[in-house]
N, C-alpha and C positions, 0 to 999 in steps of 0.2 A: 972713676964714678963706678962702675960694675963692682969692685969690693963693698963700698959704702952701701951700693942698693943690696948686695947679700947679706952684708952686719945687719942693715933695716928689717931685713925678711926673718932672718935666722930666730930673733927670740918669739917671734909670734909663731911659728912655724914650731920650736919646741914647745910653746903654750898648748897648741893642736898636739905634738906627741904626749904632753902630760894630761891632758885630755882623755886621750886614746887610752893610755893606761888605766885611770881612772873607771874609764867606762867598763872594761875587760874585768875591773878588779869588782867592782860593782855588780855585774853579772854573774859573776862566779859567787857572790855573797848571796844572791837571790833577788836584789832591789833593780828589779827591769825601769823602773820609772826614773830611778836618780842616774843608771846607766844611760838610758836615753837623753836627758838633758846635758851631759857632757858629750855624747857622743854627735848631737846635732850641733853643737857649739864647735866643738873640731871639724866637723863637716863644714860650716861656716866658714872658718878660717882658712882650710886647705883649698876649697873652691877659690875663695877670692886671690889666692897668690899662684895656685898650680892650674887652676882649670877643671872643667868636667872629664876631660879626658887623661887625665892623669892616674895611674896605678894607686897612689896612696889615697886620693880622692874614691875611688873604686872599694879599695879596703873600708875607707870611714862608712861608704853607704852600705858596707856589710853589715858592720857593726849597728849603724843605726837602724837597719831592717832587722837585724837579732833582736835588738832591744824592743823596738816594737812590738815584734811578736810575744816578746815575754810580758811588755804592758799591757797587752791584749789579755793573756792569758789571769794575770794579777787581777785585771778587771772583771774578767768571768768570774773566777772564784768569788770575788768580793758581791758576785749580782750586782755591779755597777750598772745604773742607768744614764749614762752621761749625755748632755746634749748632743743635738747633732753636728758630725764634725769632729767629735771628740772619744767618741763610744769605741767599743772592741772592734766592733765591724770597721768602722772606719781605720783604727789602727792598723788591722789586718790588710786594709787597701792600700795603706800608705807605705807598710813594709814591703809589698808586693812591688811597689812601683821602685822603691829603693832597690831593692834585690834585682830586679831586672835591667836597673842600670849599672848595677856592679856586676852583674855575669856579664853583660856584653863586653864590657870593659875588660876584666879579666879573662875572656876566653879570646879576645884580640891579643891582650898583652902577653899571657901567659900560655895559651894554647888549649886546645879543647880538651886535653888530656892531664892536665895539671888539677891537684888535687884542693888547691883553693878555688877553683871555676865548680868543681865539684860539690864542693861544703856551701857555695853560695846556691847552686841550684837544687842543692836540696833545702833550705831553708826556703828557696823561693816559692819549690814546692807545696811546702807545708803552709805558706802563705796563701798560695793562690786556692788550693782545696779548701783553706779555711772561709775565703771569701766567696765561695758558690764556683769557682772557676777549674773546675776539677778537672777536666779533662785537659787543660792548660798546665794543670799541677803535674797530672799522669805523666806528660810528657817531660818536664822538667827533672820528676823524680826518677824517671827511666833512665837519664841522661846522667845524673849524679850516680846509679847505681852501678851503672856500665863502667866509668871513670874509677869509682872506690873497687869495682873487683878487680878492674885491670891492675890496677896500681898496687892494691895490700892483699889482693888474692879473695875468695869470697869468704874465708875462715876471719873475720874482721869484725870490729864493732861497730864503725861506721857503716858495714853492708847490712849487718843486722838492725840497724837504726833506720836505715832507708827503706829496708824490706817493711818494716812495722808501719810506716806511713803509708808507704805503696798499698799494704792491705786493708789500712785504714780508707783512705781514697778509693779504693773499688768497693768497698762495701757503702759509702755516700751514693757512688754511681749503679748501686745493683748489681754489680757484677761480684757476686758471692763466689763461685769457683775461684778465681781469680785472688779472691781475697783470703780465700782458704790458704791456696798455695802460697801467697806470700807471707800470711803468718808462720805457716808450717815450714817453710823454708828459715825463717828468722828463730823459731826454735830451733832448729838443729844446730842454727849456727850459735847460739847464745849455748846450746848444750854442750858444743865443742869447746867453748872458751872458759864456761863459767862452771862444768860440772853439773852433777843432776841435781843439787840441793844450793840452790841461789834464788836471790829475790830477782834476779834478772830473769832466771829461767819460770820463776814462777808466774811474773808478769806474762811472759810469753803465752805459758799457757793458757791464762787469762783471756787474754787478745785473740787466740787461736779459738776458746770457748766461744767468743762473741761472735766471730766468724760463722762457725759450726751452728752456731743458734739463727742468725740470718739466713743461713744456706738451708736452715730448716733440718738440719742432720741435729737433732737433739740429743741424742744417745752419745756422738762424739763430743758434743758443747759439754756434757754434764762431764762426761769422761774429763776432758782437759780442766774444767774448772773446779774438779774436785782435785786432781793433782796440783792445781795451783794453791789452792786453799792449802792442802797439807803440808806442802812445801812451806810455805809462809808461816804457818803454825810451829813448824820445825825450825826455822830458820831465826824467826822474829821473837815467838813465843805466842801463846794463845790468845793474847788480849792485846795482842800490838794493832796498830790502826791499820795498818795493811791488812790483816786478817779481817778485818770488819768490812774493806773495800771487798776483798776476795770472797766474801759470804755472799754481798749482793750479787754478785756473778752467779756463786753456786744456787742462790735461793731462786734465782729467776729460771735459772737451768732446771732443776727439779720441777718449778713451774710450770716449765713448756714440757716436760714429761709426765705432767699430769698428777704428779704427788705434791700437791698446794699446802697439805699439812706439814712436810718436812720442808716446805719454803718459808710457812711462816716462822717456825723455829729457827729457821737460818737467818731471816730478815730480823727478828727481833734480837737474835744473838748481834746481828750486825749493828742495830741500832744502840744497842748496850755499848758494846765495844767504842764504836766510834763516840759517842755521848761523852765518855769519859778520856779521850785519845786528845793528847795534847799537839799530835801532829796535824790533825783533820778540825780538832773543834772550834780553833779560832777562825776559819773561815764558816763553818757551820756546812758547808757542803755535802760532806759524806753522810751527816745525818738527814740532811735534806731528800738525799737519795734514796737511802736506805728506807726513810718513811715513804716515798713516793712509789718504791716499789712493794712495798708492804699495804699500800693503799689499793696500787695494782690488784695484787693477788686476792685482796680480801673482797675486792669489788667484782670479781672475774667469777669467785666463790661464792658470789651473791650474800656476802657478810657485808651488806651495806654499812649499819651501823660501825661497826669496827675499822671500816674504809673510811669513814667519816672524821673517826676518832685519829685514825693516822693521819689524816690531812689536817687535824686539828693541831697536831704537834707541830707539823710544818708551819701552818699561820701562827702559832704562839712563839716559836723560835727563838728570837731574841740573844743570840750568840754573838750576834756580831753589831759593833758599834756605828755601823750604817743603818741600822732597824732591823726589824725581824729577818735572821738570815742574812742581812744585806741587799734584801731583794726589795724593799719598800720603795714604790714609784709615785708616793703621793695620792693615788687612786685607790680604789676598793672596788670589788666586785661580790655582789650579793649571791653566793652558791647555792641556787636550791636543790638539796639532796632529797628526791622521792624516793622512801626507802623502798618502794615496792615495784618501781619504774621497770625494772627486767625482769622480774620473777613473774609479770601478768598477775600479781593479786590485785585486788580491788582496793587495798588499804592504800592510802592517798594522804600520809602524814602531814606533807607541806613543811617538815622540817627544815630548816637553812641554819648556815653558820656564815660568818661574812669572815672572806678571805684576801688579803690584798692581790691585785690583779695578776701582778707579776707571778705570784703564786700559782695562778690557776694555768695561765700561759703556759708554763715552764712543766706544771705537771700532765697538762692534756700532751703538748709535744714529747714528754717520756712515754705516756701510753702511746701516742702514737708509733715510735719507734721500736718498740718492745711489744705491741699487741697485735702486731700482724699477723694473720693467720698461714698456716702452711697446706 
């Protein structure tokens, strides 16, 4: 009788194995939404047969959490505004729930020092930070870092990856000095692993530049941003989309150092590169960020008409199938630009343009993040 029961279960569990394999393949190819469907079905099958406490169920929960984080990132890139319960924030919350349960079982079954527990803890930290639970996320990331450092040594790619996420988490909670330390440590590890001239090291320079900028050390921020862009130009070529992204960082660093003229030139170059980059054009986000940065620099420099033009490019967008830059939300806001409102002039033209509400909200969020006084 037991043999018959085992035989009846085997095909179902084998289906779950196939679904897990499909999930991993889809994740590797960048199709997180397809991976999520496979992972959730595999989880349903394994839970029904093995129960929640089984290690294979925990492993599948880990895959569901990973796919949810990927799907949330894809939704954010598209600018999706999904209904409540299916949006990007909801997906990160669901990821945190799945990863928390997976981590509990993995730690119990495998032990605290196992690399699989550290992998889940790292993703859990990412999910927690993404949905606003930064302090819990920091605890999870520190656990992942300690395990990975102990198992692999400090000069390992996974250690650098966790350090980078830690640095970003510290920026979110306003602990800028710790953020600089984490990103500097990550850069040291990347330099050891990849050498002086690589995309990985270039991105670490840009991350460290962002940390220094928020710590109000604009000279060091400019130094690392310039190093990062120079590396990207050397490794990828001057017209590569990654260079465009780096130029956004560099332009903002020059702006914070008081050289707005240079900043404008770099941001215009970024817009040009990203507009023609196949890698970034499909989502439109690169151009959106570059134009937002350009509008900010123009506005702070009291070049209000030119700031409005940059915002008009954002509003005109149209490079996504989901609407203008994928950000249309069915509503619109009339943004009245008083061209003399910050200059003290008596001139008040009342000129206005109509921009989708989501663009205005995200642009204002960008200004609040980038425009802090030191």
